[in-house]
PDB file with one MODEL, atoms N, CA, C and O in Angstrom:
MODEL        1
ATOM      1  N   MET A   1     -13.441-208.242  -0.042  1.00  0.00           N
ATOM      2  CA  MET A   1     -13.031-207.629   1.182  1.00  0.00           C
ATOM      3  C   MET A   1     -13.748-206.362   1.369  1.00  0.00           C
ATOM      4  O   MET A   1     -13.816-205.524   0.470  1.00  0.00           O
ATOM      5  N   SER A   2     -14.292-206.207   2.542  1.00  0.00           N
ATOM      6  CA  SER A   2     -15.027-204.896   2.889  1.00  0.00           C
ATOM      7  C   SER A   2     -14.651-204.378   4.327  1.00  0.00           C
ATOM      8  O   SER A   2     -14.176-205.174   5.138  1.00  0.00           O
ATOM      9  N   THR A   3     -14.829-203.222   4.616  1.00  0.00           N
ATOM     10  CA  THR A   3     -14.729-202.778   5.958  1.00  0.00           C
ATOM     11  C   THR A   3     -16.124-202.642   6.630  1.00  0.00           C
ATOM     12  O   THR A   3     -17.182-202.488   6.018  1.00  0.00           O
ATOM     13  N   ALA A   4     -15.976-202.720   7.944  1.00  0.00           N
ATOM     14  CA  ALA A   4     -17.313-202.567   8.713  1.00  0.00           C
ATOM     15  C   ALA A   4     -17.977-201.266   8.394  1.00  0.00           C
ATOM     16  O   ALA A   4     -19.203-201.159   8.392  1.00  0.00           O
ATOM     17  N   TYR A   5     -17.181-200.295   8.129  1.00  0.00           N
ATOM     18  CA  TYR A   5     -17.800-198.923   7.709  1.00  0.00           C
ATOM     19  C   TYR A   5     -18.524-199.068   6.399  1.00  0.00           C
ATOM     20  O   TYR A   5     -19.709-198.745   6.307  1.00  0.00           O
ATOM     21  N   GLU A   6     -17.869-199.525   5.429  1.00  0.00           N
ATOM     22  CA  GLU A   6     -18.428-199.702   4.134  1.00  0.00           C
ATOM     23  C   GLU A   6     -19.732-200.429   4.064  1.00  0.00           C
ATOM     24  O   GLU A   6     -20.630-200.096   3.290  1.00  0.00           O
ATOM     25  N   LEU A   7     -19.815-201.514   4.964  1.00  0.00           N
ATOM     26  CA  LEU A   7     -20.986-202.366   5.013  1.00  0.00           C
ATOM     27  C   LEU A   7     -22.165-201.740   5.864  1.00  0.00           C
ATOM     28  O   LEU A   7     -23.285-202.250   5.896  1.00  0.00           O
ATOM     29  N   GLY A   8     -21.808-200.561   6.566  1.00  0.00           N
ATOM     30  CA  GLY A   8     -22.915-199.975   7.507  1.00  0.00           C
ATOM     31  C   GLY A   8     -22.832-200.552   8.847  1.00  0.00           C
ATOM     32  O   GLY A   8     -23.821-200.453   9.574  1.00  0.00           O
ATOM     33  N   TRP A   9     -21.751-201.156   9.278  1.00  0.00           N
ATOM     34  CA  TRP A   9     -21.797-201.882  10.538  1.00  0.00           C
ATOM     35  C   TRP A   9     -20.823-201.185  11.531  1.00  0.00           C
ATOM     36  O   TRP A   9     -20.491-201.774  12.560  1.00  0.00           O
ATOM     37  N   ALA A  10     -20.389-200.017  11.259  1.00  0.00           N
ATOM     38  CA  ALA A  10     -19.457-199.268  12.116  1.00  0.00           C
ATOM     39  C   ALA A  10     -19.999-199.010  13.547  1.00  0.00           C
ATOM     40  O   ALA A  10     -19.209-198.878  14.483  1.00  0.00           O
ATOM     41  N   THR A  11     -21.309-198.941  13.719  1.00  0.00           N
ATOM     42  CA  THR A  11     -21.776-198.670  15.012  1.00  0.00           C
ATOM     43  C   THR A  11     -22.118-199.975  15.766  1.00  0.00           C
ATOM     44  O   THR A  11     -22.450-199.926  16.951  1.00  0.00           O
ATOM     45  N   LEU A  12     -22.046-201.059  15.138  1.00  0.00           N
ATOM     46  CA  LEU A  12     -22.217-202.506  15.817  1.00  0.00           C
ATOM     47  C   LEU A  12     -21.187-202.768  16.916  1.00  0.00           C
ATOM     48  O   LEU A  12     -19.981-202.603  16.734  1.00  0.00           O
ATOM     49  N   LYS A  13     -21.678-203.151  17.971  1.00  0.00           N
ATOM     50  CA  LYS A  13     -20.736-203.730  19.107  1.00  0.00           C
ATOM     51  C   LYS A  13     -20.229-205.061  18.722  1.00  0.00           C
ATOM     52  O   LYS A  13     -20.774-205.692  17.816  1.00  0.00           O
ATOM     53  N   ASN A  14     -19.203-205.521  19.372  1.00  0.00           N
ATOM     54  CA  ASN A  14     -18.342-206.664  18.958  1.00  0.00           C
ATOM     55  C   ASN A  14     -19.204-207.898  18.601  1.00  0.00           C
ATOM     56  O   ASN A  14     -19.073-208.457  17.512  1.00  0.00           O
ATOM     57  N   GLY A  15     -20.005-208.275  19.449  1.00  0.00           N
ATOM     58  CA  GLY A  15     -20.972-209.439  19.360  1.00  0.00           C
ATOM     59  C   GLY A  15     -21.894-209.297  18.188  1.00  0.00           C
ATOM     60  O   GLY A  15     -22.145-210.272  17.480  1.00  0.00           O
ATOM     61  N   GLU A  16     -22.406-208.113  17.960  1.00  0.00           N
ATOM     62  CA  GLU A  16     -23.361-207.816  17.019  1.00  0.00           C
ATOM     63  C   GLU A  16     -22.557-207.817  15.649  1.00  0.00           C
ATOM     64  O   GLU A  16     -23.105-208.269  14.644  1.00  0.00           O
ATOM     65  N   LEU A  17     -21.297-207.329  15.598  1.00  0.00           N
ATOM     66  CA  LEU A  17     -20.492-207.236  14.470  1.00  0.00           C
ATOM     67  C   LEU A  17     -20.148-208.691  13.938  1.00  0.00           C
ATOM     68  O   LEU A  17     -20.327-209.034  12.769  1.00  0.00           O
ATOM     69  N   LEU A  18     -19.655-209.470  14.895  1.00  0.00           N
ATOM     70  CA  LEU A  18     -19.420-210.876  14.620  1.00  0.00           C
ATOM     71  C   LEU A  18     -20.678-211.658  13.973  1.00  0.00           C
ATOM     72  O   LEU A  18     -20.571-212.419  13.012  1.00  0.00           O
ATOM     73  N   ALA A  19     -21.846-211.368  14.618  1.00  0.00           N
ATOM     74  CA  ALA A  19     -23.114-212.072  14.053  1.00  0.00           C
ATOM     75  C   ALA A  19     -23.511-211.559  12.674  1.00  0.00           C
ATOM     76  O   ALA A  19     -24.041-212.272  11.823  1.00  0.00           O
ATOM     77  N   ALA A  20     -23.204-210.222  12.510  1.00  0.00           N
ATOM     78  CA  ALA A  20     -23.569-209.696  11.147  1.00  0.00           C
ATOM     79  C   ALA A  20     -22.660-210.227  10.021  1.00  0.00           C
ATOM     80  O   ALA A  20     -23.087-210.409   8.880  1.00  0.00           O
ATOM     81  N   ALA A  21     -21.446-210.458  10.375  1.00  0.00           N
ATOM     82  CA  ALA A  21     -20.399-211.021   9.587  1.00  0.00           C
ATOM     83  C   ALA A  21     -20.641-212.301   9.141  1.00  0.00           C
ATOM     84  O   ALA A  21     -20.563-212.618   7.954  1.00  0.00           O
ATOM     85  N   GLU A  22     -21.001-213.236  10.258  1.00  0.00           N
ATOM     86  CA  GLU A  22     -21.371-214.420   9.949  1.00  0.00           C
ATOM     87  C   GLU A  22     -22.553-214.700   9.143  1.00  0.00           C
ATOM     88  O   GLU A  22     -22.592-215.604   8.308  1.00  0.00           O
ATOM     89  N   LYS A  23     -23.596-213.842   9.431  1.00  0.00           N
ATOM     90  CA  LYS A  23     -24.893-213.982   8.629  1.00  0.00           C
ATOM     91  C   LYS A  23     -24.578-213.651   7.249  1.00  0.00           C
ATOM     92  O   LYS A  23     -25.171-214.266   6.363  1.00  0.00           O
ATOM     93  N   SER A  24     -23.688-212.726   6.938  1.00  0.00           N
ATOM     94  CA  SER A  24     -23.363-212.318   5.614  1.00  0.00           C
ATOM     95  C   SER A  24     -22.319-213.289   4.887  1.00  0.00           C
ATOM     96  O   SER A  24     -21.900-213.020   3.762  1.00  0.00           O
ATOM     97  N   GLY A  25     -21.973-214.284   5.496  1.00  0.00           N
ATOM     98  CA  GLY A  25     -21.075-215.260   4.914  1.00  0.00           C
ATOM     99  C   GLY A  25     -19.591-215.082   5.089  1.00  0.00           C
ATOM    100  O   GLY A  25     -18.806-215.807   4.477  1.00  0.00           O
ATOM    101  N   TYR A  26     -19.221-214.218   5.838  1.00  0.00           N
ATOM    102  CA  TYR A  26     -17.789-213.993   6.081  1.00  0.00           C
ATOM    103  C   TYR A  26     -17.204-215.117   6.946  1.00  0.00           C
ATOM    104  O   TYR A  26     -17.850-215.597   7.877  1.00  0.00           O
ATOM    105  N   GLU A  27     -16.007-215.514   6.630  1.00  0.00           N
ATOM    106  CA  GLU A  27     -15.400-216.574   7.277  1.00  0.00           C
ATOM    107  C   GLU A  27     -14.311-216.169   8.297  1.00  0.00           C
ATOM    108  O   GLU A  27     -13.992-216.897   9.237  1.00  0.00           O
ATOM    109  N   VAL A  28     -13.763-214.965   8.049  1.00  0.00           N
ATOM    110  CA  VAL A  28     -12.687-214.405   8.750  1.00  0.00           C
ATOM    111  C   VAL A  28     -13.019-212.835   8.966  1.00  0.00           C
ATOM    112  O   VAL A  28     -13.492-212.131   8.074  1.00  0.00           O
ATOM    113  N   LEU A  29     -12.710-212.382  10.266  1.00  0.00           N
ATOM    114  CA  LEU A  29     -12.849-211.030  10.592  1.00  0.00           C
ATOM    115  C   LEU A  29     -11.346-210.556  10.929  1.00  0.00           C
ATOM    116  O   LEU A  29     -10.682-211.030  11.851  1.00  0.00           O
ATOM    117  N   VAL A  30     -10.934-209.604  10.094  1.00  0.00           N
ATOM    118  CA  VAL A  30      -9.440-209.040  10.565  1.00  0.00           C
ATOM    119  C   VAL A  30      -9.883-207.694  11.322  1.00  0.00           C
ATOM    120  O   VAL A  30     -10.728-206.903  10.903  1.00  0.00           O
ATOM    121  N   THR A  31      -9.218-207.593  12.410  1.00  0.00           N
ATOM    122  CA  THR A  31      -9.458-206.525  13.310  1.00  0.00           C
ATOM    123  C   THR A  31      -8.180-205.974  14.078  1.00  0.00           C
ATOM    124  O   THR A  31      -7.208-206.702  14.277  1.00  0.00           O
ATOM    125  N   THR A  32      -8.228-204.726  14.476  1.00  0.00           N
ATOM    126  CA  THR A  32      -7.015-204.200  15.369  1.00  0.00           C
ATOM    127  C   THR A  32      -7.586-204.158  16.759  1.00  0.00           C
ATOM    128  O   THR A  32      -6.892-203.624  17.624  1.00  0.00           O
ATOM    129  N   ASP A  33      -8.764-204.651  17.089  1.00  0.00           N
ATOM    130  CA  ASP A  33      -9.247-204.652  18.466  1.00  0.00           C
ATOM    131  C   ASP A  33      -8.669-205.870  19.296  1.00  0.00           C
ATOM    132  O   ASP A  33      -9.189-206.985  19.351  1.00  0.00           O
ATOM    133  N   THR A  34      -7.511-205.471  19.931  1.00  0.00           N
ATOM    134  CA  THR A  34      -6.737-206.550  20.656  1.00  0.00           C
ATOM    135  C   THR A  34      -7.505-207.032  21.883  1.00  0.00           C
ATOM    136  O   THR A  34      -7.146-208.081  22.417  1.00  0.00           O
ATOM    137  N   ASN A  35      -8.527-206.345  22.363  1.00  0.00           N
ATOM    138  CA  ASN A  35      -9.337-206.830  23.443  1.00  0.00           C
ATOM    139  C   ASN A  35     -10.407-207.780  23.049  1.00  0.00           C
ATOM    140  O   ASN A  35     -10.973-208.428  23.930  1.00  0.00           O
ATOM    141  N   LEU A  36     -10.749-207.923  21.744  1.00  0.00           N
ATOM    142  CA  LEU A  36     -11.821-208.674  21.320  1.00  0.00           C
ATOM    143  C   LEU A  36     -11.729-210.176  21.667  1.00  0.00           C
ATOM    144  O   LEU A  36     -12.718-210.870  21.901  1.00  0.00           O
ATOM    145  N   LYS A  37     -10.563-210.578  21.678  1.00  0.00           N
ATOM    146  CA  LYS A  37     -10.459-212.292  22.145  1.00  0.00           C
ATOM    147  C   LYS A  37     -10.816-212.303  23.620  1.00  0.00           C
ATOM    148  O   LYS A  37     -11.224-213.379  24.057  1.00  0.00           O
ATOM    149  N   TYR A  38     -10.727-211.278  24.456  1.00  0.00           N
ATOM    150  CA  TYR A  38     -11.188-211.473  25.914  1.00  0.00           C
ATOM    151  C   TYR A  38     -12.590-211.109  26.038  1.00  0.00           C
ATOM    152  O   TYR A  38     -13.165-211.424  27.080  1.00  0.00           O
ATOM    153  N   GLN A  39     -13.258-210.456  25.072  1.00  0.00           N
ATOM    154  CA  GLN A  39     -14.609-210.091  25.169  1.00  0.00           C
ATOM    155  C   GLN A  39     -15.605-211.033  24.580  1.00  0.00           C
ATOM    156  O   GLN A  39     -16.785-211.036  24.929  1.00  0.00           O
ATOM    157  N   GLN A  40     -15.110-211.825  23.690  1.00  0.00           N
ATOM    158  CA  GLN A  40     -16.002-212.735  22.925  1.00  0.00           C
ATOM    159  C   GLN A  40     -15.633-214.231  23.098  1.00  0.00           C
ATOM    160  O   GLN A  40     -14.454-214.582  23.156  1.00  0.00           O
ATOM    161  N   ASN A  41     -16.645-215.090  23.179  1.00  0.00           N
ATOM    162  CA  ASN A  41     -16.367-216.465  23.328  1.00  0.00           C
ATOM    163  C   ASN A  41     -16.679-216.990  21.869  1.00  0.00           C
ATOM    164  O   ASN A  41     -17.784-216.917  21.332  1.00  0.00           O
ATOM    165  N   LEU A  42     -15.577-217.511  21.328  1.00  0.00           N
ATOM    166  CA  LEU A  42     -15.747-217.936  19.952  1.00  0.00           C
ATOM    167  C   LEU A  42     -16.250-219.471  19.765  1.00  0.00           C
ATOM    168  O   LEU A  42     -16.457-219.932  18.643  1.00  0.00           O
ATOM    169  N   THR A  43     -16.414-220.157  20.850  1.00  0.00           N
ATOM    170  CA  THR A  43     -16.729-221.502  20.613  1.00  0.00           C
ATOM    171  C   THR A  43     -18.048-221.779  19.961  1.00  0.00           C
ATOM    172  O   THR A  43     -18.254-222.859  19.407  1.00  0.00           O
ATOM    173  N   GLN A  44     -18.953-220.820  20.017  1.00  0.00           N
ATOM    174  CA  GLN A  44     -20.246-220.989  19.196  1.00  0.00           C
ATOM    175  C   GLN A  44     -20.257-220.202  17.927  1.00  0.00           C
ATOM    176  O   GLN A  44     -21.295-220.000  17.297  1.00  0.00           O
ATOM    177  N   ARG A  45     -19.091-219.765  17.565  1.00  0.00           N
ATOM    178  CA  ARG A  45     -19.003-218.927  16.359  1.00  0.00           C
ATOM    179  C   ARG A  45     -18.569-219.746  15.263  1.00  0.00           C
ATOM    180  O   ARG A  45     -17.894-220.760  15.443  1.00  0.00           O
ATOM    181  N   LYS A  46     -18.948-219.324  14.087  1.00  0.00           N
ATOM    182  CA  LYS A  46     -18.247-220.001  12.850  1.00  0.00           C
ATOM    183  C   LYS A  46     -17.112-219.193  12.264  1.00  0.00           C
ATOM    184  O   LYS A  46     -16.239-219.722  11.577  1.00  0.00           O
ATOM    185  N   ILE A  47     -17.138-217.970  12.533  1.00  0.00           N
ATOM    186  CA  ILE A  47     -16.171-217.029  12.127  1.00  0.00           C
ATOM    187  C   ILE A  47     -14.764-217.022  12.844  1.00  0.00           C
ATOM    188  O   ILE A  47     -14.728-217.242  14.054  1.00  0.00           O
ATOM    189  N   ALA A  48     -13.671-216.791  12.177  1.00  0.00           N
ATOM    190  CA  ALA A  48     -12.359-216.855  12.737  1.00  0.00           C
ATOM    191  C   ALA A  48     -11.891-215.361  12.965  1.00  0.00           C
ATOM    192  O   ALA A  48     -12.336-214.496  12.210  1.00  0.00           O
ATOM    193  N   LEU A  49     -11.082-215.050  13.894  1.00  0.00           N
ATOM    194  CA  LEU A  49     -10.707-213.741  14.207  1.00  0.00           C
ATOM    195  C   LEU A  49      -9.060-213.654  13.928  1.00  0.00           C
ATOM    196  O   LEU A  49      -8.281-214.443  14.462  1.00  0.00           O
ATOM    197  N   VAL A  50      -8.690-212.728  13.137  1.00  0.00           N
ATOM    198  CA  VAL A  50      -7.243-212.349  12.931  1.00  0.00           C
ATOM    199  C   VAL A  50      -7.080-211.000  13.495  1.00  0.00           C
ATOM    200  O   VAL A  50      -7.616-210.030  12.959  1.00  0.00           O
ATOM    201  N   VAL A  51      -6.352-210.899  14.570  1.00  0.00           N
ATOM    202  CA  VAL A  51      -6.150-209.568  15.223  1.00  0.00           C
ATOM    203  C   VAL A  51      -4.850-209.025  15.021  1.00  0.00           C
ATOM    204  O   VAL A  51      -3.861-209.657  15.390  1.00  0.00           O
ATOM    205  N   LEU A  52      -4.750-207.822  14.426  1.00  0.00           N
ATOM    206  CA  LEU A  52      -3.465-207.135  14.093  1.00  0.00           C
ATOM    207  C   LEU A  52      -3.037-206.337  15.422  1.00  0.00           C
ATOM    208  O   LEU A  52      -3.924-205.809  16.093  1.00  0.00           O
ATOM    209  N   SER A  53      -1.790-206.248  15.783  1.00  0.00           N
ATOM    210  CA  SER A  53      -1.286-205.605  16.841  1.00  0.00           C
ATOM    211  C   SER A  53      -1.250-204.079  16.845  1.00  0.00           C
ATOM    212  O   SER A  53      -0.934-203.410  17.829  1.00  0.00           O
ATOM    213  N   THR A  54      -1.616-203.575  15.617  1.00  0.00           N
ATOM    214  CA  THR A  54      -1.464-202.021  15.431  1.00  0.00           C
ATOM    215  C   THR A  54      -2.550-201.560  14.577  1.00  0.00           C
ATOM    216  O   THR A  54      -3.130-202.356  13.839  1.00  0.00           O
ATOM    217  N   THR A  55      -2.854-200.367  14.626  1.00  0.00           N
ATOM    218  CA  THR A  55      -3.662-199.688  13.676  1.00  0.00           C
ATOM    219  C   THR A  55      -2.971-198.897  12.654  1.00  0.00           C
ATOM    220  O   THR A  55      -3.643-198.323  11.797  1.00  0.00           O
ATOM    221  N   SER A  56      -1.624-198.805  12.662  1.00  0.00           N
ATOM    222  CA  SER A  56      -0.733-198.190  11.718  1.00  0.00           C
ATOM    223  C   SER A  56      -0.911-198.766  10.255  1.00  0.00           C
ATOM    224  O   SER A  56      -0.512-199.895   9.969  1.00  0.00           O
ATOM    225  N   TRP A  57      -1.463-198.022   9.447  1.00  0.00           N
ATOM    226  CA  TRP A  57      -1.649-198.541   7.994  1.00  0.00           C
ATOM    227  C   TRP A  57      -0.201-198.653   7.443  1.00  0.00           C
ATOM    228  O   TRP A  57       0.030-199.690   6.821  1.00  0.00           O
ATOM    229  N   PRO A  58       0.657-197.893   7.549  1.00  0.00           N
ATOM    230  CA  PRO A  58       2.010-198.035   6.912  1.00  0.00           C
ATOM    231  C   PRO A  58       2.678-199.376   7.458  1.00  0.00           C
ATOM    232  O   PRO A  58       3.237-200.147   6.678  1.00  0.00           O
ATOM    233  N   ARG A  59       2.607-199.600   8.693  1.00  0.00           N
ATOM    234  CA  ARG A  59       3.065-200.769   9.362  1.00  0.00           C
ATOM    235  C   ARG A  59       2.423-202.069   8.919  1.00  0.00           C
ATOM    236  O   ARG A  59       3.067-203.091   8.680  1.00  0.00           O
ATOM    237  N   ILE A  60       1.049-201.950   8.823  1.00  0.00           N
ATOM    238  CA  ILE A  60       0.247-203.070   8.342  1.00  0.00           C
ATOM    239  C   ILE A  60       0.608-203.340   6.901  1.00  0.00           C
ATOM    240  O   ILE A  60       0.792-204.514   6.580  1.00  0.00           O
ATOM    241  N   GLN A  61       0.723-202.435   6.041  1.00  0.00           N
ATOM    242  CA  GLN A  61       1.160-202.697   4.723  1.00  0.00           C
ATOM    243  C   GLN A  61       2.514-203.411   4.488  1.00  0.00           C
ATOM    244  O   GLN A  61       2.703-204.167   3.535  1.00  0.00           O
ATOM    245  N   LYS A  62       3.423-203.121   5.407  1.00  0.00           N
ATOM    246  CA  LYS A  62       4.672-203.766   5.336  1.00  0.00           C
ATOM    247  C   LYS A  62       4.711-205.273   5.808  1.00  0.00           C
ATOM    248  O   LYS A  62       5.733-205.956   5.760  1.00  0.00           O
ATOM    249  N   ASN A  63       3.511-205.709   6.262  1.00  0.00           N
ATOM    250  CA  ASN A  63       3.299-206.921   7.012  1.00  0.00           C
ATOM    251  C   ASN A  63       2.236-207.786   6.229  1.00  0.00           C
ATOM    252  O   ASN A  63       1.807-208.807   6.767  1.00  0.00           O
ATOM    253  N   ILE A  64       1.832-207.440   5.069  1.00  0.00           N
ATOM    254  CA  ILE A  64       0.667-208.121   4.350  1.00  0.00           C
ATOM    255  C   ILE A  64       1.018-209.607   4.288  1.00  0.00           C
ATOM    256  O   ILE A  64       0.102-210.396   4.522  1.00  0.00           O
ATOM    257  N   LYS A  65       2.279-210.103   3.990  1.00  0.00           N
ATOM    258  CA  LYS A  65       2.381-211.489   3.815  1.00  0.00           C
ATOM    259  C   LYS A  65       2.028-212.224   5.127  1.00  0.00           C
ATOM    260  O   LYS A  65       1.374-213.261   5.012  1.00  0.00           O
ATOM    261  N   ALA A  66       2.374-211.819   6.327  1.00  0.00           N
ATOM    262  CA  ALA A  66       2.093-212.367   7.565  1.00  0.00           C
ATOM    263  C   ALA A  66       0.609-212.370   7.788  1.00  0.00           C
ATOM    264  O   ALA A  66       0.065-213.325   8.341  1.00  0.00           O
ATOM    265  N   ILE A  67      -0.072-211.294   7.358  1.00  0.00           N
ATOM    266  CA  ILE A  67      -1.487-211.232   7.599  1.00  0.00           C
ATOM    267  C   ILE A  67      -2.282-212.277   6.667  1.00  0.00           C
ATOM    268  O   ILE A  67      -3.190-212.990   7.094  1.00  0.00           O
ATOM    269  N   VAL A  68      -1.858-212.275   5.443  1.00  0.00           N
ATOM    270  CA  VAL A  68      -2.549-213.157   4.496  1.00  0.00           C
ATOM    271  C   VAL A  68      -2.201-214.721   5.002  1.00  0.00           C
ATOM    272  O   VAL A  68      -3.073-215.589   4.963  1.00  0.00           O
ATOM    273  N   THR A  69      -1.031-214.955   5.414  1.00  0.00           N
ATOM    274  CA  THR A  69      -0.836-216.235   6.040  1.00  0.00           C
ATOM    275  C   THR A  69      -1.812-216.523   7.237  1.00  0.00           C
ATOM    276  O   THR A  69      -2.403-217.599   7.334  1.00  0.00           O
ATOM    277  N   ALA A  70      -1.939-215.571   8.078  1.00  0.00           N
ATOM    278  CA  ALA A  70      -2.865-215.850   9.186  1.00  0.00           C
ATOM    279  C   ALA A  70      -4.236-216.110   8.707  1.00  0.00           C
ATOM    280  O   ALA A  70      -4.910-217.013   9.202  1.00  0.00           O
ATOM    281  N   ILE A  71      -4.665-215.363   7.778  1.00  0.00           N
ATOM    282  CA  ILE A  71      -6.119-215.442   7.103  1.00  0.00           C
ATOM    283  C   ILE A  71      -6.210-216.809   6.466  1.00  0.00           C
ATOM    284  O   ILE A  71      -7.264-217.441   6.545  1.00  0.00           O
ATOM    285  N   ASP A  72      -5.128-217.306   5.822  1.00  0.00           N
ATOM    286  CA  ASP A  72      -5.145-218.633   4.935  1.00  0.00           C
ATOM    287  C   ASP A  72      -5.238-219.754   6.056  1.00  0.00           C
ATOM    288  O   ASP A  72      -5.909-220.768   5.866  1.00  0.00           O
ATOM    289  N   LEU A  73      -4.536-219.529   7.233  1.00  0.00           N
ATOM    290  CA  LEU A  73      -4.610-220.675   8.282  1.00  0.00           C
ATOM    291  C   LEU A  73      -5.752-220.618   9.149  1.00  0.00           C
ATOM    292  O   LEU A  73      -5.907-221.546   9.942  1.00  0.00           O
ATOM    293  N   ALA A  74      -6.584-219.661   9.122  1.00  0.00           N
ATOM    294  CA  ALA A  74      -7.738-219.337  10.031  1.00  0.00           C
ATOM    295  C   ALA A  74      -8.718-220.516   9.832  1.00  0.00           C
ATOM    296  O   ALA A  74      -9.010-220.969   8.725  1.00  0.00           O
ATOM    297  N   LYS A  75      -9.178-220.951  10.964  1.00  0.00           N
ATOM    298  CA  LYS A  75     -10.239-221.958  11.011  1.00  0.00           C
ATOM    299  C   LYS A  75     -11.483-221.505  11.808  1.00  0.00           C
ATOM    300  O   LYS A  75     -11.393-220.593  12.630  1.00  0.00           O
ATOM    301  N   PRO A  76     -12.547-222.095  11.580  1.00  0.00           N
ATOM    302  CA  PRO A  76     -13.724-221.564  12.273  1.00  0.00           C
ATOM    303  C   PRO A  76     -13.624-221.538  13.820  1.00  0.00           C
ATOM    304  O   PRO A  76     -13.047-222.435  14.435  1.00  0.00           O
ATOM    305  N   ASN A  77     -14.157-220.569  14.372  1.00  0.00           N
ATOM    306  CA  ASN A  77     -14.087-220.224  15.792  1.00  0.00           C
ATOM    307  C   ASN A  77     -12.696-220.064  16.312  1.00  0.00           C
ATOM    308  O   ASN A  77     -12.484-220.256  17.510  1.00  0.00           O
ATOM    309  N   SER A  78     -11.787-219.745  15.542  1.00  0.00           N
ATOM    310  CA  SER A  78     -10.378-219.645  16.047  1.00  0.00           C
ATOM    311  C   SER A  78      -9.872-218.168  16.256  1.00  0.00           C
ATOM    312  O   SER A  78     -10.551-217.249  15.798  1.00  0.00           O
ATOM    313  N   PHE A  79      -8.799-217.930  16.875  1.00  0.00           N
ATOM    314  CA  PHE A  79      -8.291-216.640  17.102  1.00  0.00           C
ATOM    315  C   PHE A  79      -6.778-216.765  16.766  1.00  0.00           C
ATOM    316  O   PHE A  79      -6.044-217.628  17.247  1.00  0.00           O
ATOM    317  N   GLN A  80      -6.408-215.833  15.909  1.00  0.00           N
ATOM    318  CA  GLN A  80      -4.919-215.637  15.547  1.00  0.00           C
ATOM    319  C   GLN A  80      -4.516-214.185  15.798  1.00  0.00           C
ATOM    320  O   GLN A  80      -5.265-213.251  15.510  1.00  0.00           O
ATOM    321  N   SER A  81      -3.345-214.032  16.328  1.00  0.00           N
ATOM    322  CA  SER A  81      -2.844-212.674  16.432  1.00  0.00           C
ATOM    323  C   SER A  81      -1.545-212.511  15.603  1.00  0.00           C
ATOM    324  O   SER A  81      -0.631-213.334  15.547  1.00  0.00           O
ATOM    325  N   VAL A  82      -1.608-211.360  14.993  1.00  0.00           N
ATOM    326  CA  VAL A  82      -0.438-211.042  14.029  1.00  0.00           C
ATOM    327  C   VAL A  82       0.419-209.897  14.769  1.00  0.00           C
ATOM    328  O   VAL A  82      -0.038-208.758  14.866  1.00  0.00           O
ATOM    329  N   GLU A  83       1.494-210.194  15.211  1.00  0.00           N
ATOM    330  CA  GLU A  83       2.387-209.056  15.771  1.00  0.00           C
ATOM    331  C   GLU A  83       3.010-208.303  14.623  1.00  0.00           C
ATOM    332  O   GLU A  83       3.668-208.868  13.749  1.00  0.00           O
ATOM    333  N   ILE A  84       2.796-207.108  14.654  1.00  0.00           N
ATOM    334  CA  ILE A  84       3.356-206.217  13.662  1.00  0.00           C
ATOM    335  C   ILE A  84       4.260-205.119  14.346  1.00  0.00           C
ATOM    336  O   ILE A  84       3.863-204.334  15.207  1.00  0.00           O
ATOM    337  N   ASN A  85       5.593-205.188  13.806  1.00  0.00           N
ATOM    338  CA  ASN A  85       6.508-204.293  14.390  1.00  0.00           C
ATOM    339  C   ASN A  85       6.500-202.926  13.581  1.00  0.00           C
ATOM    340  O   ASN A  85       7.234-202.000  13.927  1.00  0.00           O
TER     341      ASN A  85
ENDMDL
END
């Protein structure tokens, strides 16, 4: 697991980021960009998106099980949202 920042992808736009991730062999992209599903057409993509409803790390940490489940269930060119309270 890596972050976009760690991979040098922090400046890539959404479509470029998805393309770079796919080219590097990633099967799932976990993001907090809730607009991504409206901005990208996944039908031609191999990668799956798991979108978290918050950027709050403490809240994300408390919901790891739900996030891992979403990742495990992810299929190519799919979108899953994880609501985090």
